[in-house]
C-alpha positions in Angstrom: 0.0 0.0 0.1 1.2 3.5 -1.0 -1.2 5.9 0.3 -0.9 4.8 4.2 1.9 3.3 6.2 1.2 0.5 8.5 1.7 2.7 11.3 -1.2 5.2 10.0 -3.5 2.1 9.3 -3.2 0.9 12.9 -3.7 4.6 14.0 -6.9 4.9 12.0 -8.1 1.7 13.3 -7.7 2.7 17.0 -9.1 6.2 15.9 -12.1 4.4 14.8 -13.1 3.5 18.3 -13.3 7.1 19.2 -15.0 8.4 16.1 -18.1 5.9 16.0 -20.4 8.5 14.3 -17.9 8.7 11.4 -17.7 5.0 10.9 -21.5 4.8 10.9 -21.7 7.8 8.6 -19.2 6.0 6.3 -21.5 2.7 6.5 -24.6 4.7 5.5 -22.9 6.4 2.6 -22.0 3.0 0.9 -25.2 1.1 2.2 -27.2 1.2 -1.0 -24.2 0.3 -3.5 -23.4 -2.3 -0.6 -26.7 -3.8 -0.3 -28.1 -3.7 -4.0 -26.6 -6.0 -7.0 -23.7 -4.5 -8.8 -24.9 -2.2 -11.4 -22.4 -1.4 -14.2 -22.8 -0.5 -17.9 -21.9 -3.0 -20.6 -21.1 -0.2 -22.9 -19.5 3.2 -23.0 -23.0 5.0 -23.0 -22.8 7.2 -19.6 -23.4 10.9 -20.2 -22.4 14.0 -18.7 -23.8 14.7 -15.0 -24.4 18.4 -15.5 -27.2 17.5 -18.1 -29.2 16.1 -15.0 -31.0 19.4 -14.3 -34.5 20.6 -14.8 -34.4 23.0 -17.9 -37.0 25.2 -16.5 -35.9 25.4 -12.8 -32.2 25.0 -13.3 -32.1 22.5 -10.2 -30.6 19.0 -10.0 -33.2 16.3 -10.8 -33.7 13.5 -8.1 -31.6 10.4 -8.8 -33.1 7.1 -8.1 -30.6 4.2 -8.6 -33.7 2.1 -9.3 -35.2 3.7 -11.9 -33.1 4.6 -15.1 -36.3 6.1 -17.0 -37.8 8.4 -14.7 -36.0 11.7 -13.6 -38.0 14.0 -11.2 -37.7 17.8 -10.7 -37.6 18.6 -6.7 -38.9 22.1 -7.5 -41.8 21.7 -10.0 -42.3 18.2 -9.8 -42.1 17.6 -13.7 -40.7 14.0 -14.7 -38.1 13.7 -17.6 -37.3 10.5 -19.5 -35.3 9.7 -22.5 -32.2 11.8 -23.5 -30.0 13.2 -22.3 -31.6 12.0 -18.9 -31.4 8.2 -19.3 -27.7 8.0 -20.4 -26.7 10.7 -17.7 -28.2 8.3 -15.0 -25.6 5.8 -16.2 -23.0 8.7 -15.5 -24.4 9.0 -12.1 -24.4 5.3 -11.5 -20.5 5.3 -12.3 -20.1 8.2 -9.7 -21.8 6.4 -7.2 -20.0 3.3 -7.8 -16.5 4.4 -7.8 -16.9 6.8 -5.0 -18.7 4.2 -2.9 -15.8 1.6 -3.8 -13.2 3.9 -2.3 -15.3 4.5 0.8 -16.0 0.8 1.2 -12.2 0.2 0.7 -11.7 2.7 3.6 -14.4 1.2 5.7 -12.7 -2.3 5.5 -9.1 -0.6 6.3 -10.5 0.9 9.5 -13.1 -1.8 10.8 -11.6 -5.1 9.2 -15.0 -6.1 7.6 -13.9 -7.9 4.7 -17.4 -8.0 2.9 -16.8 -4.2 2.2 -13.6 -4.8 0.7 -15.0 -7.7 -1.3 -17.9 -5.9 -2.8 -15.6 -3.0 -3.9 -13.2 -5.7 -5.7 -16.2 -7.3 -7.3 -17.2 -3.7 -8.7 -13.9 -3.1 -10.0 -13.6 -6.5 -11.7 -17.0 -6.0 -13.3 -16.1 -2.9 -15.0 -12.7 -4.4 -16.2 -14.6 -7.1 -18.4 -16.2 -4.2 -20.1 -13.7 -1.1 -19.9 -11.4 -1.9 -22.9 -14.6 -2.1 -25.1 -16.3 0.9 -23.9 -16.8 3.3 -27.0 -15.1 6.5 -27.0 -17.7 9.1 -26.9 -18.9 12.6 -25.7 -19.0 16.2 -27.3 -19.4 18.4 -24.2 -18.2 22.0 -24.8 -14.3 22.4 -23.7 -14.0 18.8 -23.0 -12.1 15.8 -24.7 -14.0 12.3 -24.9 -14.2 9.7 -22.3 -14.9 6.0 -22.2 -16.6 5.1 -18.9 -18.0 8.7 -19.3 -18.8 11.6 -21.8 -15.6 13.5 -21.1 -11.9 12.9 -20.2 -12.5 14.7 -16.7 -15.1 12.0 -15.8 -12.5 9.5 -17.2 -9.8 10.7 -14.9 -12.1 10.8 -11.6 -13.2 7.3 -12.4 -9.9 5.8 -12.8 -8.2 7.8 -9.9 -10.8 6.7 -7.5 -10.7 3.0 -8.5 -6.7 3.3 -8.4 -6.9 4.5 -5.0 -9.3 1.8 -4.0 -7.0 -1.0 -5.7 -4.1 0.3 -3.5 -6.2 -0.1 -0.3 -7.4 -3.7 -1.2 -4.4 -5.3 -3.2 -3.6 -7.4 -0.2 -7.3 -8.7 0.1 -7.3 -9.5 -3.9 -6.3 -12.7 -5.7 -3.5 -12.4 -8.1 -6.3 -13.1 -10.7 -8.4 -10.0 -9.6 -5.3 -7.8 -9.6 -4.4 -8.8 -12.9 -7.9 -8.3 -14.4 -8.2 -4.8 -12.8 -4.8 -3.8 -13.8 -4.8 -4.8 -17.3 -8.5 -4.5 -18.0 -9.0 -0.9 -16.6 -6.6 0.8 -14.7 -3.4 0.5 -17.3 -5.4 1.0 -20.7 -7.2 3.9 -18.7 -4.0 5.7 -18.1 -3.0 5.4 -21.5 -6.2 6.7 -22.6 -5.8 9.7 -20.4 -2.2 10.2 -21.7 -3.7 10.4 -25.3 -6.4 13.0 -24.4 -4.6 15.4 -21.9 -4.4 18.9 -23.3 -1.5 21.0 -23.4 -3.1 23.8 -21.5 -3.7 25.4 -18.0 -7.0 24.0 -16.6 -8.6 22.2 -13.9 -9.3 19.2 -16.0 -5.6 18.6 -16.7 -5.0 18.7 -13.0 -7.4 15.9 -12.6 -6.2 14.0 -15.5 -2.6 14.3 -14.5 -3.5 13.2 -11.0 -5.2 10.2 -12.3 -2.2 9.2 -14.4 0.2 9.9 -11.6 -1.4 7.8 -9.0 -1.6 4.8 -11.4 2.2 5.2 -12.1 3.1 5.3 -8.7 0.9 2.0 -8.1 2.6 0.0 -10.8 5.7 1.6 -10.6 5.6 3.2 -14.2 8.0 6.1 -14.3 7.1 7.2 -17.6 3.5 7.8 -16.0 4.9 9.6 -13.2 7.2 11.8 -15.3 4.5 12.9 -17.8 1.9 13.9 -15.1 4.1 15.3 -12.5 7.1 16.8 -14.0 6.7 17.6 -17.7 5.3 20.9 -19.1 1.4 21.0 -18.3 2.0 18.4 -15.6 1.0 18.7 -12.2 4.1 21.1 -10.9 3.6 23.3 -14.0 -0.2 23.6 -13.7 0.4 24.5 -9.6 3.2 27.1 -10.5 1.5 28.7 -13.7 -2.2 28.3 -12.8 -2.1 30.2 -9.6 -2.1 34.0 -10.3 0.0 36.6 -8.5 -3.0 37.6 -6.5 -3.0 33.6 -5.3 -6.5 32.8 -7.2 -6.5 29.8 -9.5 -6.4 31.4 -12.9 -9.8 30.5 -13.9 -11.3 33.0 -11.2 -13.7 30.9 -9.8 -13.8 29.6 -6.2 -15.6 26.6 -7.3 -12.6 25.6 -9.6 -9.9 27.0 -7.4 -11.2 24.3 -5.0 -11.8 21.8 -7.8 -8.2 22.2 -8.8 -7.0 21.9 -5.3 -9.1 18.8 -4.7 -7.3 16.8 -7.4 -3.9 18.4 -6.4 -4.7 17.3 -2.9 -5.9 13.8 -4.0 -2.7 13.3 -5.8 -0.7 14.5 -2.6 -2.5 12.5 -0.1 -1.6 9.3 -2.3 2.1 10.5 -2.8 2.9 11.9 0.7 5.1 9.1 1.6 7.0 9.0 -1.9 9.7 11.1 -3.4 7.1 12.5 -5.7 4.9 14.5 -3.3 5.3 18.4 -3.3 2.9 19.2 -0.4 5.5 21.9 0.9 5.2 23.8 -2.3 4.3 27.4 -1.1 1.5 27.8 -3.7 -0.4 25.3 -1.9 -0.7 27.5 1.3 -1.3 30.6 -0.7 -4.1 29.2 -2.5 -5.7 27.9 0.7 -5.1 31.0 2.7 -7.0 33.3 -0.2 -10.4 32.4 0.8 -10.2 34.1 4.5 -9.6 37.3 2.6 -12.7 36.8 0.5 -15.2 35.1 3.0 -18.6 36.9 3.2 -20.6 37.6 6.2 -22.1 34.5 7.6 -19.1 32.5 6.2 -20.5 32.5 2.6 -18.2 31.9 -0.5 -18.5 34.4 -3.5 -20.0 32.8 -6.4 -17.7 34.3 -8.8 -17.7 33.3 -12.4 -18.8 29.5 -12.9 -19.3 28.8 -9.5 -22.6 27.0 -8.6 -24.1 26.1 -5.2 -22.7 22.5 -5.7 -19.2 23.6 -6.1 -18.7 25.2 -2.8 -20.6 22.8 -0.4 -17.9 20.5 0.5 -14.9 22.5 -0.6 -14.2 23.5 3.0 -13.4 19.9 4.2 -10.2 20.3 2.1 -8.9 22.2 4.9 -8.3 19.2 7.2 -5.7 17.6 4.8 -4.1 21.1 4.2 -4.1 22.3 8.0 -2.5 18.8 8.9 0.2 19.2 6.4 0.7 23.2 5.9 -0.6 24.6 9.0 -1.3 28.3 9.6 -3.9 30.4 11.6 -5.9 31.2 8.4 -6.6 27.6 7.6 -7.3 27.0 11.3 -9.5 29.8 11.5 -11.7 28.5 8.3 -12.1 25.2 10.1 -13.0 26.4 13.3 -15.6 28.6 11.6 -16.9 25.4 9.8 -17.3 23.6 12.7 -19.7 26.2 14.3 -22.0 25.2 11.9 -21.7 21.5 11.5 -20.2 18.5 13.6 -16.6 17.6 13.1 -17.5 13.8 12.0 -16.6 14.0 8.1 -14.5 11.6 6.4 -11.7 14.4 5.5 -11.7 15.0 9.2 -11.4 11.3 10.5 -9.1 10.1 7.9 -6.9 13.4 7.0 -7.3 15.8 9.7 -5.1 16.9 12.5 -6.2 15.3 16.1 -7.0 18.7 17.6 -8.2 21.9 16.4 -7.0 24.9 18.7 -9.0 28.2 19.0 -8.0 30.7 16.7 -9.4 34.3 15.9 -9.2 36.3 12.6 -9.7 40.0 12.1 -11.4 40.7 8.9 -10.0 43.6 7.1 -10.6 45.1 3.7 -8.6 43.3 0.9 -7.2 44.6 -2.4 -4.5 43.7 -4.4 -1.4 46.4 -5.3 -2.2 49.2 -7.5 -1.3 48.4 -11.1 -2.2 44.7 -10.7 -5.4 42.9 -11.5 -7.2 40.8 -8.9 -10.5 41.9 -6.7 -11.3 44.3 -4.0 -13.2 43.5 -0.9 -14.8 46.2 1.2 -16.6 45.4 4.7 -18.5 47.6 7.2 -21.1 47.5 10.3 -24.2 45.5 9.8 -22.7 42.7 7.6 -22.2 45.1 4.6 -19.8 43.6 2.3 -18.6 44.7 -1.4 -16.7 42.8 -3.9 -15.5 44.9 -6.7 -14.2 42.5 -9.5 -11.3 43.9 -11.6 -9.4 40.6 -12.0 -8.3 38.9 -15.2 -10.0 37.1 -17.8 -10.4 33.2 -16.8 -10.9 31.3 -19.9 -13.6 28.7 -20.2 -15.1 29.4 -16.8 -15.4 33.2 -17.2 -18.5 35.4 -17.1 -17.4 38.3 -19.0 -18.0 40.8 -15.7 -15.2 43.0 -15.3 -15.8 46.0 -13.2 -18.7 44.1 -11.7 -19.7 44.5 -8.0 -21.5 42.2 -5.5 -23.2 43.6 -2.6 -24.5 42.0 0.7 -26.0 43.9 4.0 -27.6 42.5 7.1 -27.3 39.0 6.1 -29.0 39.7 2.8 -27.9 39.0 -0.6 -28.8 42.4 -1.7 -27.3 42.4 -5.0 -25.1 39.4 -5.4 -23.1 37.7 -8.1 -25.5 35.1 -9.3 -23.1 32.3 -10.2 -24.5 29.8 -12.4 -26.4 26.4 -12.7 -25.5 23.1 -14.1 -23.6 23.3 -17.6 -26.2 21.3 -19.1 -29.0 23.3 -17.9 -30.6 26.1 -20.2 -30.0 29.1 -18.2 -26.3 28.3 -17.9 -25.3 29.8 -21.6 -28.6 31.8 -22.1 -28.5 33.4 -19.1 -26.2 33.3 -15.8 -22.8 33.2 -17.9 -23.4 36.7 -19.9 -22.3 40.2 -19.1 -26.0 41.3 -18.8 -26.8 39.3 -16.1 -24.1 41.0 -13.9 -23.7 44.2 -12.0 -21.7 45.8 -14.7 -21.8 47.5 -18.2 -22.6 45.8 -21.5 -22.1 47.2 -24.8 -24.7 46.7 -27.5 -26.3 43.8 -25.6 -23.2 41.7 -26.2 -20.7 40.0 -23.8 -17.6 41.8 -22.7 -14.4 40.7 -24.7 -11.6 39.3 -22.7 -9.8 41.8 -20.8 -7.8 42.5 -17.6 -9.3 44.8 -14.8 -6.4 46.8 -13.2 -6.7 48.5 -9.6 -5.8 52.2 -10.3 -6.5 53.5 -6.9 -7.3 52.4 -3.3 -7.1 54.9 -0.6 -8.9 56.0 2.6 -9.5 59.5 3.4 -11.6 60.9 6.3 -13.3 57.5 7.0 -14.1 56.9 3.2 -12.3 54.5 1.1 -11.9 55.3 -2.6 -11.2 52.4 -4.9 -10.8 53.0 -8.7 -10.4 50.1 -11.6 -10.3 50.2 -15.0 -10.9 48.0 -18.1 -9.2 49.0 -21.0 -9.7 47.1 -24.4 -7.4 49.4 -26.2 -4.4 48.0 -24.2 -2.3 45.0 -25.5 -3.5 41.8 -24.3 -2.8 38.2 -24.1 -5.2 35.4 -23.8 -4.6 32.8 -21.1 -2.7 29.4 -21.9 -6.0 27.6 -22.1 -8.7 26.6 -24.7 -11.6 28.9 -24.9 -14.6 29.3 -27.3 -15.5 32.8 -28.5 -18.7 33.8 -27.0 -18.2 37.6 -27.0 -18.3 40.6 -29.7 -14.7 41.6 -29.9 -15.4 44.6 -32.2 -18.0 46.0 -29.7 -15.3 46.4 -26.9 -11.9 46.7 -28.6 -12.1 50.8 -28.8 -13.6 50.9 -25.4 -12.1 51.8 -21.9 -14.0 51.6 -18.7 -13.6 53.2 -15.5 -15.4 52.3 -12.3 -15.0 54.5 -8.9 -16.5 53.6 -5.5 -16.5 55.5 -2.3 -17.2 53.3 0.6 -18.8 54.8 3.7 -20.2 53.5 7.0 -23.8 53.6 5.7 -23.8 53.6 2.0 -21.4 53.8 -1.0 -21.4 56.1 -4.2 -20.3 54.8 -7.4 -19.3 56.2 -10.9 -19.1 54.1 -14.2 -17.3 55.9 -17.1 -17.3 54.5 -20.5 -15.5 55.8 -23.5 -15.0 54.8 -27.1 -17.9 52.8 -27.7 -19.5 53.1 -31.1 -22.2 55.7 -31.1 -25.0 53.5 -32.4 -24.3 50.8 -29.7 -26.2 50.8 -26.4 -24.5 51.2 -23.3 -26.1 49.3 -20.4 -25.3 50.0 -16.9 -27.0 47.1 -15.1 -28.0 46.2 -11.6 -30.1 43.5 -9.9 -31.5 43.8 -6.5 -33.5 41.3 -4.1 -36.9 41.7 -2.6 -39.9 43.4 -4.0 -40.0 46.8 -5.6 -41.5 49.6 -3.3 -40.3 52.6 -5.1 -39.9 53.1 -8.9 -40.9 55.9 -11.3 -43.7 55.7 -13.5 -43.4 54.8 -17.1 -44.2 53.0 -20.2 -44.5 49.2 -20.2 -42.2 47.6 -22.6 -43.7 44.3 -24.3 -40.4 42.8 -25.6 -37.3 44.1 -23.9 -34.9 42.1 -26.2 -34.4 39.0 -28.2 -30.8 38.5 -27.3 -29.6 36.5 -24.5 -29.5 37.2 -21.3 -31.9 40.0 -21.7 -34.5 37.9 -23.3 -35.3 36.4 -19.8 -36.1 39.5 -18.4 -39.8 40.7 -17.9 -42.5 42.9 -16.7 -40.0 45.9 -18.0 -41.0 49.6 -17.6 -39.0 52.4 -19.3 -38.4 55.9 -18.1 -36.6 59.0 -19.5 -34.0 60.2 -16.7 -34.0 63.7 -17.3 -33.8 64.1 -13.3 -32.4 62.1 -10.6 -34.5 58.7 -10.4 -34.6 56.6 -7.2 -35.7 53.2 -6.7 -36.0 51.1 -3.8 -36.5 47.3 -2.9 -37.5 45.6 0.2 -36.1 42.2 1.3 -37.9 41.1 4.5 -36.9 44.0 6.9 -34.2 45.4 4.9 -34.7 48.2 2.2 -32.0 49.2 -0.4 -32.4 52.4 -1.9 -30.6 53.5 -5.6 -30.4 57.1 -5.9 -29.2 57.5 -9.8 -27.9 60.6 -11.8 -30.0 61.6 -14.5 -28.6 62.9 -17.8 -31.1 61.9 -20.3 -30.5 57.9 -20.3 -33.4 55.6 -20.6 -33.9 53.7 -17.2 -35.8 50.1 -17.4 -37.0 48.5 -14.3 -38.2 45.1 -14.4 -37.6 41.4 -13.3 -35.7 38.6 -14.2 -34.1 35.3 -12.8 -32.5 35.0 -9.6 -30.6 31.6 -9.1 -32.0 29.2 -9.0 -34.3 30.7 -11.7 -37.5 29.4 -9.8 -37.8 32.8 -8.5 -37.2 36.2 -9.7 -35.1 39.2 -8.6 -35.4 42.9 -9.6 -33.4 44.5 -12.4 -32.5 48.0 -12.9 -30.8 49.0 -16.4 -29.8 52.2 -17.7 -29.4 52.8 -21.4 -27.2 55.4 -23.2 -26.0 55.9 -26.6 -23.6 58.2 -28.1 -20.2 56.5 -27.5 -19.6 57.7 -24.3 -21.5 57.7 -20.9 -21.4 58.5 -17.1 -23.5 56.6 -14.6 -23.4 57.8 -11.0 -25.3 56.2 -8.2 -25.4 56.3 -4.3 -26.8 53.1 -2.8 -27.7 52.2 0.7 -29.3 49.4 2.7 -31.1 49.8 6.1 -33.5 47.9 8.5 -35.1 51.1 9.6 -34.9 54.8 8.6 -33.2 55.1 5.3 -29.4 56.2 6.0 -29.6 58.9 3.5 -31.9 61.7 3.2 -30.9 63.4 -0.2 -28.4 63.1 -2.9 -27.2 65.5 -5.6 -25.1 65.0 -8.5 -23.0 67.6 -10.6 -20.9 66.6 -13.3 -17.8 68.9 -13.7 -14.5 68.6 -15.5 -14.7 65.1 -16.0 -15.2 64.5 -12.3 -18.5 63.8 -10.6 -19.5 65.8 -7.4 -21.9 63.8 -5.4 -23.4 65.6 -2.3 -25.0 63.2 0.1 -27.5 64.5 3.1 -27.4 61.8 5.7 -30.1 60.6 7.9 -28.6 62.4 11.0 -28.6 65.8 9.0 -24.8 65.7 8.3 -23.3 66.7 4.8 -20.7 64.9 2.8 -19.2 65.7 -0.3 -17.8 62.8 -2.6 -15.6 63.6 -5.4 -15.2 60.7 -7.8 
């Protein structure tokens, strides 16, 4: 066995006596596969798990191992059958099988109950009968094909899990079983992965490399280890080139930040006692510490880019292994906070966690990168007020084309959040959530922003006000990331454009000015913001029958348009919290209406300000309160390329802000 020493096995067996709830949870997790007959596809027909979403509600369907042909939406109750749901059901069967097999092997390791190990061996030998003849299939965007699954990513997860299971159970197998699994599945699987790994930076390549490397270590195939760990685009290359200077994984989404780390650590857990472990690499600690600077009030993870709710649900358990091997107060703080919300009896804590987690505190501060760099800024305030200002780099496949966007929370409410996305096979992913127009930024001609890096130009605190300024300049030279992407933007709409967003953050409200220059005069310039709750104040106007036929605007409805010759104020009430938006009027058209929240079974309010003429200056003051509004009055005056904003606060004090 490679992944645990004999001493570690004895320790886990002894530890299991004091963690009975973890052992029982592990038993329950594998009970369905353990008790039911082995279910393995005889052909390579399994499809992509992210097709298993309701096209209307954008939520994951109910999976029933005993029914291949009926797939029910838990939100609307509609049942689906046929494709792609039936073949995706087989993909979920595969996932359940390889995850349960690894867990059954761990259960055997700790408890000595051979029936669990033998069931896992039987599942692997059953797959080995058919694996070499599985058809190569799959046409998922951005992905190579698979055999057991519909993409190379699925193949890697499948093979890595079974390889780690093989390692745990090798001594329990007969020589015939070892040969069957080795020659029928694991070695041909590694060869398939080698032939389909791409030379690009990507979380997929991390997963693929980790599977090849694990198989190489098990069977002492040096060429596999060299290819997957040390050569260009191998694990070390991905770790050193995929982490940006701001310590974020280059894809710019915490879902993929942790998805990549999951596979890095899966390899490190396996290789820890070999010469090929690199767990002490400083990039691991830097990437794990970053979350502490980004955490939302209430211990939330920002839904940046292609992050969905499922991506972040179990990511924090990674901190168990990382803290044990790397240490550090930030990692310890995250674990302590996690276990204020749940009991520490998960598998990661039991198998890979430190014996003891000491008390640890952490002082939250504003966060920003150095001026002149791309990254994000986090601003914090009383009443759980939080603003994320996105001026990071374009992240490739999983980007949302929303430079200079903002996410705003207050009083425990998602006032104006980044909506993230849903399952990639669901209709609303490409048709709504992934587009510029569903984010709190500016879009030109109703088309997605072209790739660009946002740059922090100013971060300064003066007299209790924090001033932040960032720009997205499409006229500057730009180099695409070393990662394959499909063009889903309108290059010509943005290439002559420069945008600047300036924010002034105070105790009770924030002011912002958004400046756009260089757009074609005939193209619309739209400032977009969505706000939770119900509209309680909005100007009268003319109903709009069809706002747009383009995505994502096509999903908006109940739109009313108003000419903004003077200041326009809208207000929204979410529970006991009311948010006011005071807007500078310069003749633009303001649209107020509704559109999808996430999930799309509910709506959120949209305010869109539209201008033409090639240049525009949008200015606002935004405040939330759980009682009297913190702002009495606002006035705007544009002068000499700057915006003078005069705010009369609820207590009668006057404040002048120059942006």
